[in-house]
C-alpha positions as CSV (number, residue, x, y, z in Angstrom):
1,X,0.0,0.0,0.0
2,X,1.4,3.4,-1.0
3,X,1.7,6.2,1.7
4,X,-1.5,8.1,2.3
5,X,0.1,11.2,3.8
6,X,3.3,13.3,3.4
7,X,4.5,12.1,6.8
8,X,4.0,8.5,5.8
9,X,5.9,9.1,2.6
10,X,8.8,10.7,4.5
11,X,9.1,7.6,6.7
12,X,8.9,5.2,3.7
13,X,11.6,7.1,1.9
14,X,13.8,7.4,5.0
15,X,13.7,3.6,5.4
16,X,15.3,3.3,2.0
17,X,18.5,4.9,3.3
18,X,18.5,7.6,0.6
19,X,21.2,10.3,1.0
20,X,19.9,13.4,2.9
21,X,20.2,15.9,0.0
22,X,18.4,13.6,-2.4
23,X,15.8,12.7,0.2
24,X,15.0,16.4,0.8
25,X,14.6,16.9,-3.0
26,X,12.2,14.0,-3.3
27,X,10.1,15.2,-0.4
28,X,10.2,18.8,-1.7
29,X,8.6,17.7,-4.9
30,X,6.3,15.0,-3.5
31,X,2.6,15.4,-4.4
32,X,-0.7,13.9,-3.5
33,X,-2.4,11.7,-6.1
34,X,-5.7,9.9,-6.5
35,X,-5.4,6.2,-7.1
36,X,-8.4,4.7,-9.0
37,X,-9.4,1.2,-8.1
38,X,-11.5,-1.1,-10.3
39,X,-14.6,-2.4,-8.5
40,X,-17.3,-4.9,-9.6
41,X,-21.0,-4.1,-9.9
42,X,-23.4,-2.2,-12.0
43,X,-22.3,1.4,-12.8
44,X,-25.0,4.1,-12.4
45,X,-25.3,6.9,-14.9
46,X,-22.8,9.6,-14.1
47,X,-20.6,7.4,-11.9
48,X,-16.8,7.1,-12.3
49,X,-15.8,4.2,-14.5
50,X,-13.5,2.8,-17.1
51,X,-15.0,1.4,-20.3
52,X,-18.5,0.7,-21.3
53,X,-20.6,3.5,-22.8
54,X,-20.2,7.1,-21.8
55,X,-22.7,9.3,-20.0
56,X,-23.0,12.6,-21.9
57,X,-25.3,15.6,-22.3
58,X,-27.6,15.2,-25.3
59,X,-26.1,18.2,-27.1
60,X,-22.5,16.9,-26.8
61,X,-21.4,15.1,-30.1
62,X,-19.3,12.0,-30.0
63,X,-15.6,13.1,-30.4
64,X,-13.8,12.3,-33.7
65,X,-10.2,12.3,-34.9
66,X,-8.7,14.4,-37.7
67,X,-10.1,11.9,-40.2
68,X,-13.6,12.3,-38.7
69,X,-13.4,8.8,-37.2
70,X,-15.1,8.4,-33.8
71,X,-12.6,7.7,-31.0
72,X,-13.1,5.2,-28.3
73,X,-14.6,6.0,-24.9
74,X,-12.0,5.2,-22.2
75,X,-13.1,6.6,-18.9
76,X,-15.2,9.1,-17.0
77,X,-14.8,10.7,-13.6
78,X,-17.5,12.1,-11.4
79,X,-15.5,15.0,-10.0
80,X,-17.8,15.7,-7.1
81,X,-17.1,12.2,-5.6
82,X,-13.3,12.5,-5.8
83,X,-11.2,13.6,-2.7
84,X,-10.1,17.2,-3.1
85,X,-6.3,17.2,-3.4
86,X,-5.8,19.9,-6.2
87,X,-7.6,23.2,-6.1
88,X,-7.4,23.6,-9.9
89,X,-9.4,20.4,-10.7
90,X,-13.2,21.2,-10.9
91,X,-15.2,20.0,-8.0
92,X,-18.3,19.3,-10.0
93,X,-19.4,17.7,-13.2
94,X,-18.1,14.8,-15.2
95,X,-14.8,14.5,-17.0
96,X,-14.9,12.1,-20.0
97,X,-11.9,10.7,-21.8
98,X,-11.8,9.5,-25.4
99,X,-8.8,8.0,-27.2
100,X,-8.0,6.1,-30.4
101,X,-7.5,2.7,-28.7
102,X,-7.5,1.0,-32.1
103,X,-4.5,2.7,-33.7
104,X,-3.0,4.0,-30.4
105,X,-0.7,6.7,-31.6
106,X,2.0,7.2,-28.9
107,X,1.5,11.0,-28.9
108,X,5.1,12.0,-29.2
109,X,4.8,13.6,-32.6
110,X,3.0,16.8,-33.6
111,X,-0.6,16.0,-34.7
112,X,-1.0,13.0,-32.5
113,X,-3.1,15.1,-30.2
114,X,-6.2,14.6,-32.5
115,X,-6.4,11.0,-31.1
116,X,-7.5,12.3,-27.7
117,X,-10.6,14.2,-26.6
118,X,-11.4,15.3,-23.0
119,X,-14.9,16.6,-22.3
120,X,-16.1,18.3,-19.2
121,X,-19.9,18.3,-18.6
122,X,-20.4,20.8,-15.8
123,X,-23.9,20.2,-14.5
124,X,-25.9,19.0,-17.5
125,X,-28.3,16.0,-17.3
126,X,-26.4,13.0,-18.6
127,X,-27.7,10.1,-20.8
128,X,-25.9,6.8,-21.5
129,X,-24.9,6.9,-25.2
130,X,-24.8,4.1,-27.7
131,X,-21.3,3.3,-28.9
132,X,-20.5,3.8,-32.6
133,X,-20.0,0.5,-34.4
134,X,-16.6,1.5,-35.7
135,X,-15.0,2.1,-32.3
136,X,-13.6,-0.3,-29.7
137,X,-15.7,-0.9,-26.6
138,X,-13.6,-1.4,-23.4
139,X,-15.0,-3.7,-20.7
140,X,-16.8,-1.6,-18.1
141,X,-15.5,-1.3,-14.5
142,X,-16.6,1.1,-11.7
143,X,-13.9,3.2,-10.1
144,X,-13.3,4.3,-6.5
145,X,-10.7,6.8,-5.5
146,X,-8.2,6.9,-2.6
147,X,-5.5,9.4,-1.7
148,X,-1.9,8.5,-1.9
149,X,1.4,10.5,-1.8
150,X,4.4,9.9,-4.0
151,X,7.7,11.4,-5.2
152,X,8.9,11.9,-8.7
153,X,9.8,8.4,-10.0
154,X,11.3,8.8,-13.5
155,X,15.0,7.9,-13.8
156,X,16.3,11.3,-12.8
157,X,14.7,10.8,-9.4
158,X,16.5,7.5,-8.7
159,X,19.1,7.8,-5.9
160,X,22.7,7.5,-7.1
161,X,23.7,5.0,-4.4
162,X,23.2,1.5,-5.9
163,X,21.5,-0.1,-3.0
164,X,19.2,2.8,-2.3
165,X,18.5,3.2,-6.0
166,X,17.5,-0.4,-6.3
167,X,15.2,-0.2,-3.2
168,X,13.6,3.0,-4.6
169,X,13.0,1.5,-8.0
170,X,11.5,-1.7,-6.5
171,X,9.2,0.4,-4.3
172,X,8.1,3.1,-6.7
173,X,8.5,1.5,-10.2
174,X,6.9,-1.9,-9.5
175,X,3.2,-2.4,-9.4
176,X,1.2,0.7,-10.2
177,X,-2.5,1.3,-9.6
178,X,-4.8,0.3,-12.4
179,X,-5.5,4.0,-12.9
180,X,-4.8,7.3,-11.2
181,X,-4.8,11.0,-11.7
182,X,-2.8,14.0,-10.4
183,X,0.6,13.6,-8.6
184,X,3.5,12.1,-10.5
185,X,3.1,9.5,-13.2
186,X,4.3,5.9,-12.8
187,X,6.7,6.2,-15.7
188,X,7.8,3.3,-17.9
189,X,10.5,5.4,-19.5
190,X,11.6,9.0,-18.8
191,X,9.7,12.1,-17.7
192,X,7.0,13.4,-20.0
193,X,6.5,17.1,-19.1
194,X,9.4,18.3,-21.4
195,X,7.9,16.2,-24.2
196,X,4.5,17.8,-23.7
197,X,6.1,21.3,-23.6
198,X,7.8,20.7,-27.0
199,X,4.7,19.3,-28.6
200,X,2.7,22.2,-27.3
201,X,5.0,24.5,-29.3
202,X,4.5,22.3,-32.4
203,X,8.1,21.0,-32.1
204,X,9.5,17.4,-32.3
205,X,10.8,16.7,-28.8
206,X,14.6,16.7,-28.4
207,X,16.2,13.4,-27.4
208,X,16.9,14.8,-23.9
209,X,13.3,16.2,-23.4
210,X,12.6,13.5,-20.8
211,X,15.7,14.2,-18.7
212,X,14.3,16.9,-16.5
213,X,16.0,18.0,-13.3
214,X,13.8,17.7,-10.3
215,X,13.7,21.5,-10.0
216,X,12.9,22.1,-13.6
217,X,9.8,24.4,-13.7
218,X,8.3,22.4,-16.6
219,X,7.4,19.6,-14.1
220,X,5.0,22.1,-12.4
221,X,3.5,23.4,-15.6
222,X,1.8,20.1,-16.5
223,X,-0.8,18.2,-14.6
224,X,-1.4,14.4,-14.9
225,X,-5.2,14.3,-15.7
226,X,-5.3,10.5,-16.1
227,X,-3.1,7.4,-16.1
228,X,-4.4,4.0,-17.2
229,X,-2.2,0.9,-17.3
230,X,-2.6,-2.3,-19.2
231,X,-4.6,-4.8,-17.1
232,X,-5.1,-8.4,-18.2
233,X,-7.8,-9.0,-15.7
234,X,-9.7,-5.9,-16.9
235,X,-9.1,-6.9,-20.5
236,X,-7.6,-3.6,-21.8
237,X,-4.1,-2.9,-22.9
238,X,-1.9,-0.2,-24.4
239,X,1.2,-0.5,-26.5
240,X,2.6,-4.0,-26.7
241,X,0.2,-5.1,-23.9
242,X,2.2,-3.8,-21.0
243,X,2.1,0.0,-21.7
244,X,0.3,2.9,-20.1
245,X,-1.8,5.7,-21.3
246,X,-1.1,9.2,-19.8
247,X,-3.3,12.2,-20.3
248,X,-1.6,15.6,-19.6
249,X,-2.9,19.2,-19.5
250,X,-1.1,22.5,-18.9
251,X,-2.0,23.8,-15.4
252,X,-3.1,27.2,-16.9
253,X,-5.5,25.3,-19.2
254,X,-6.9,23.3,-16.3
255,X,-7.5,26.5,-14.4
256,X,-9.3,27.9,-17.4
257,X,-11.3,24.7,-17.9
258,X,-9.8,24.4,-21.4
259,X,-9.7,20.7,-21.8
260,X,-9.0,20.9,-25.5
261,X,-5.4,21.6,-24.5
262,X,-5.0,18.0,-23.1
263,X,-2.7,15.6,-24.9
264,X,-2.1,11.8,-24.6
265,X,1.2,10.0,-24.4
266,X,1.7,6.2,-24.4
267,X,4.8,4.7,-22.8
268,X,5.7,1.0,-23.1
269,X,8.3,-1.3,-21.6
């Protein structure tokens, strides 16, 4: 079980015998996150879930990609039921995620952002929609949320000491929750905020875009809006079958409720 408070996290990291300076840096950049757990049972209209059919207002059209092909419904979050850990995330309405789960573009090239759509339905009545025949339907699972705390965990965050580094990787880069939002991502490769920043400027990311120092301000300019991993039991997968889908949004856009600024990245092992 991951730490549920900053104090619990400090004790967990201290037990790994990490050098004081690096430990201080990890704690300085630690963040709360919401782990999303798959639960069985019937999912009511408007409840948080992965897969199945989305619950949308009548006047909201089904999102399509650049070729006008409908993209698959991935998940929805009932924001009013989530624990409040980030003041910039709306506290009402439903956040719905659509992504091209058939072609699964990795998102690391300009133009790939058309494969993702994020829609916020503030307070409108919702109706369960029929799924277009030319999209993929993911198995439906209800979601419940719990608060956890975690440090950055991409390779830059790994302690230099071999023993401490191995303990850190085993603790923070092992089993990740089925899904989560906010906090730091459970990366399978390098950090993604620098990649997002380059793509947002219409540029191809540099080879070192993922090697961000812990104090790099780009880490704070992007918010993890959703992370979903491949789950054999839940019957959905990304990449080769062990990858993860990450949805990012600039913090300024989140504050402005401009969810059209969100972008998807896929990392694989």
